[in-house]
KEMI-281369 format. One record per residue (C-alpha): z, x, y; residue in three letters. Coordinates in steps of 0.001 Angstrom, whole numbers, padded with zeros to 6 digits, always signed. Example, Ala and Ser with C-alpha at 12.3 -4.5 7.8 and 13.67 -1.06 7.14 Angstrom:
// KEMI-281369
+007800+012300-004500Ala
+007140+013670-001060Ser
// end
This chain:
// KEMI-281369
+009683-025450+000139Met
+007192-022637+000807Ala
+005526-022700+004191Leu
+001766-023128+004614Asp
+000508-019600+005263Ser
-001953-020887+007899Ser
+000895-022589+009740Ser
+002969-019397+009630Val
+000084-017408+011160Arg
-000357-019952+013976Arg
+003375-019994+014729Arg
+003519-016180+014618Ala
+000622-016021+017083Ala
+002442-018330+019500Val
+005637-016287+019215Ala
+003890-012997+020007Val
+000929-013876+022228Leu
+002728-016336+024510Ser
+004448-013335+026103Glu
+001162-011848+027325Val
-001250-014822+027653Leu
-001266-017927+029803Asp
-001573-021366+028212Glu
-005386-021529+028305Ala
-005837-018020+026930Ala
-003221-018674+024234Leu
-005022-021843+023144Leu
-008307-019911+022945Asp
-006581-017202+020874Ala
-005273-019866+018483Leu
-008800-021220+017990Phe
-010017-017685+017256Val
-007228-017330+014685Leu
-008047-020713+013153His
-011748-019874+012822Asp
-011526-016245+011686Ser
-008161-015253+010169Leu
-007836-016338+006560Arg
-005118-014028+005214Ser
-002306-011625+006162Asp
-004476-008652+005219Asn
-003607-005730+007512Val
-007214-004977+008433Thr
-007985-008622+009258Asp
-004839-009059+011368Val
-005520-005891+013364Ile
-009131-006960+013900Arg
-007875-010335+015186Tyr
-005410-008694+017602Ile
-008177-006372+018834Asp
-010403-009402+019493Thr
-007691-011115+021550Val
-006953-007901+023467Val
-010645-007367+024243Arg
-011301-010968+025343Lys
-008320-010984+027686Asn
-008622-007458+029065Gly
-005222-006319+027819Leu
-004388-002602+027860Asp
-003937-000288+024874Ala
-000166-000195+025281Gly
+000034-003972+024965Thr
-002199-003868+021885Ala
+000051-001268+020284Lys
+003050-003568+020764Arg
+001211-006611+019413Leu
+000408-005054+016024Tyr
+004009-004678+014751Pro
+005073-007774+016690Gly
+002631-009994+014803Phe
+003492-008508+011392Phe
+007186-008887+012180Gly
+006730-012543+013149Ala
+004927-013238+009861Leu
+008103-012230+008000Lys
+010525-014331+010048Lys
+012319-017375+008691Ala
+011016-020835+009564Glu
+013831-021589+012011Asp
+013056-018392+013950Glu
+009447-019366+014737Leu
+008065-021810+017359Pro
+006699-025176+016313Leu
+003246-025287+014735Asp
+000686-025603+017599Pro
-001837-027445+015394Leu
-001222-030888+017048Pro
-001838-029315+020474Met
-005053-027730+019163Met
-006258-031024+017717Met
-005601-032813+021000Ala
-007464-030130+022949Ala
-010582-030513+020826Arg
-010460-034271+020477Gln
-012475-034927+023627His
-015113-032484+022404Leu
-015346-034383+019099Arg
-014635-031200+017226Gln
-011593-032106+015153Pro
-009510-029266+013823Val
-008882-029669+010124Val
-005788-027927+008884Ala
-007040-025455+006293Pro
-005483-025306+002902Ala
-003252-022362+002249Ala
-005287-019427+001016Trp
-003833-017473-001782Ser
-004956-014201-003249Val
-005157-014462-007027Pro
-002699-012082-008610Val
-003829-010683-011944Pro
-001454-011313-014831Pro
+000816-008398-015631Pro
-000412-006139-018418Pro
+001123-006739-021833Pro
+004308-004832-022459Leu
+003549-001816-024600Val
+006502-000093-026198Val
+005747+003610-026388Val
+007981+005395-028890Pro
+009721+008489-027591Thr
+007808+011495-028932Pro
+009837+013675-031295Val
+009080+017403-031355Pro
+007490+018207-034730Ile
+008136+021668-036141Pro
+004875+023218-037295Val
+005237+025200-040530Pro
+004166+028803-040108Val
+003123+031017-042943Ala
+005600+033835-043568Val
+003724+037113-043609Pro
+004479+039558-046409Val
+004799+043197-045307Ile
+004489+045737-048088Pro
+007027+048544-048022Leu
+006539+051683-050051Val
+009633+053519-051178Ala
+009694+056175-053926Ser
+006213+055161-054876Gly
+007191+051518-055574Val
+005725+048734-053438Ala
+008215+046097-052326Glu
+007827+042945-050212Thr
+010280+041809-047532Thr
+009978+038321-045919Pro
+010020+038248-042115Val
+011691+035232-040478Ala
+009473+033485-037878Val
+010704+030851-035421Glu
+008965+027462-035922Pro
+006580+026379-033164Val
+007722+023184-031427Val
+004966+020962-030003Met
+005477+019596-026483Glu
+005661+015792-026347Pro
+002398+014267-025058Pro
+002235+012962-021492Gln
+002270+009160-021328Val
-000466+007985-018913Pro
+000543+005842-015966Lys
-000851+002358-015300Ala
-004316+002326-013632Pro
-002956+000952-010346Glu
-000401+003787-010161Val
-003056+006467-010760Glu
-005309+004890-008115Val
-002423+004607-005633Phe
-001523+008269-006171Ala
-005104+009399-005515Ala
-005383+007232-002389Leu
-002092+008395-000885Met
-002680+012069-001714His
-006084+011999-000001Asp
-004751+010067+002998Leu
-001827+012458+003544Val
-004088+015497+003208Glu
-006428+014107+005871Arg
-003512+013479+008214Leu
-002177+016999+007724Gln
-005622+018616+008104Ser
-007079+016642+011012His
-004083+015035+012765His
-001252+017511+012203Ala
+000469+016631+015489Ala
+000644+012956+014474Asp
+001749+013503+010875Phe
+005459+013643+011740Gly
+005473+010418+013808Pro
+003429+008597+011157Val
+005833+009673+008403Arg
+008853+008652+010509Ser
+007378+005200+011192Asp
+006551+004686+007516Val
+010039+005678+006371Leu
+011627+003426+008991Leu
+009556+000450+007834Glu
+010331+001385+004218Leu
+014068+000992+004888Glu
+013468-002424+006454Arg
+011489-003655+003455Ser
+012823-005466+000407Arg
+011271-003059-002069Leu
+013510-001923-004957Pro
+015978+000845-004138Thr
+014608+003147-006814Gly
+011048+002761-005547Leu
+012108+003474-001965Arg
+013786+006681-003136Gln
+010618+007780-004966Gln
+008541+007184-001831Ile
+010987+009145+000338Arg
+010705+012058-002076Glu
+006907+011815-002106Ala
+006744+012040+001713Trp
+009096+015035+001595Ala
+006833+016853-000887Glu
+003511+014960-000937Pro
+001864+016475-004003Glu
-000462+014387-006146Phe
+002040+013864-008982Lys
+004755+012836-006494Ala
+002853+009641-005671Trp
+002814+008452-009299Lys
+005709+006090-008693Val
+006991+003327-010950Asp
+005853+000149-009208Ala
+003813-003007-009622Gln
+000465-003564-007900Ala
+001981-005940-005312Lys
+004601-003347-004333Glu
+001998-000594-004105Leu
-000119-002811-001852Ser
+002845-003317+000483Glu
+003352+000458+000647Leu
-000306+001002+001573Val
-000035-001660+004289His
+003021+000080+005768Gln
+001123+003369+005967Val
-001951+001739+007489Tyr
+000072+000073+010246Val
+001865+003353+011042Ala
-001441+005265+011228Val
-002951+002512+013367Cys
-000037+002617+015810Glu
-000141+006395+016183Asn
-003869+007169+015925Leu
-005483+003862+016887Gly
-007423+001317+014762Pro
-010678+003305+014736Val
-009126+006468+013293Asn
-006956+004426+010944Ala
-009988+002612+009510Asp
-011888+005885+009102Arg
-009021+007644+007292Ile
-008220+004676+005066Met
-011886+004118+004149Thr
-012273+007770+003113Ala
-009074+007627+001021Ala
-010250+004437-000713Val
-013599+006070-001519Gln
-011815+009074-003041Thr
-009590+006876-005206Ala
-012595+004794-006227Asp
-014056+007821-008033Arg
-011237+007808-010597Leu
-012046+006376-014040Pro
-008977+004135-013625Gln
-010643+002516-010607Ala
-012866+000618-013055Arg
-009728-001182-014223Gln
-008042-001436-010799Phe
-010087-001062-007615Ser
-008308+000622-004668Pro
-009779-002087-002439Lys
-007221-004472-003932Lys
-004545-002643-001939Phe
-006165-003687+001357Met
// end
């Protein structure tokens, strides 16, 4: 049976934060999570960790360890996580007459997949070319000799990619360009972290190979990979976490926001907003 996502977040928080917080501070952090964190969105999780770090005076090094630690705990199996601390939270608030109500599991609506469109393979069509007639004059008599001309073969038309793929390509191309232009020293570590997390993921083998090739030669067309929206969203999350770990949350938010704005200018963004990747 699928686990309640709220329960998983609470158990992940206990697994990670209990190593750096005492019991009172951990309980306070759980209440903050209960009141503010409603999804596993990368931006929301990082904002939550930053809040806990700030309230408890933890250093930047600890914060940097907590980001991947929390995301890693969210992916663990049920038997690898601590017990749900909700009963302890309810008991702590009982004397204050502020009962904690277990929230229902939030789910992000996933749009139905687009209808399958079978695109026939284009067949080169020879274009008939008029055969010019060249008059030749010999002994005062005009003659005509046909000249053979090779037929012109039309190139097959380019089949457009799905809107989410075009938007993903624009977002990633802009993001990589900003890293290379303004954070060249950090580009290598960010790429290494992303590729390491890519190998740990459960994304299809073919998609992982396309992403490796795109990072090796990050041109715009290289990012037009064959993937579904959910898979593309996971790829964006991996990049955001790597940028956050190497450049800090402030720079990561600035770079990602600019990349989203660039992708949002595409006509395809009217069909698939880049904000859905976040």
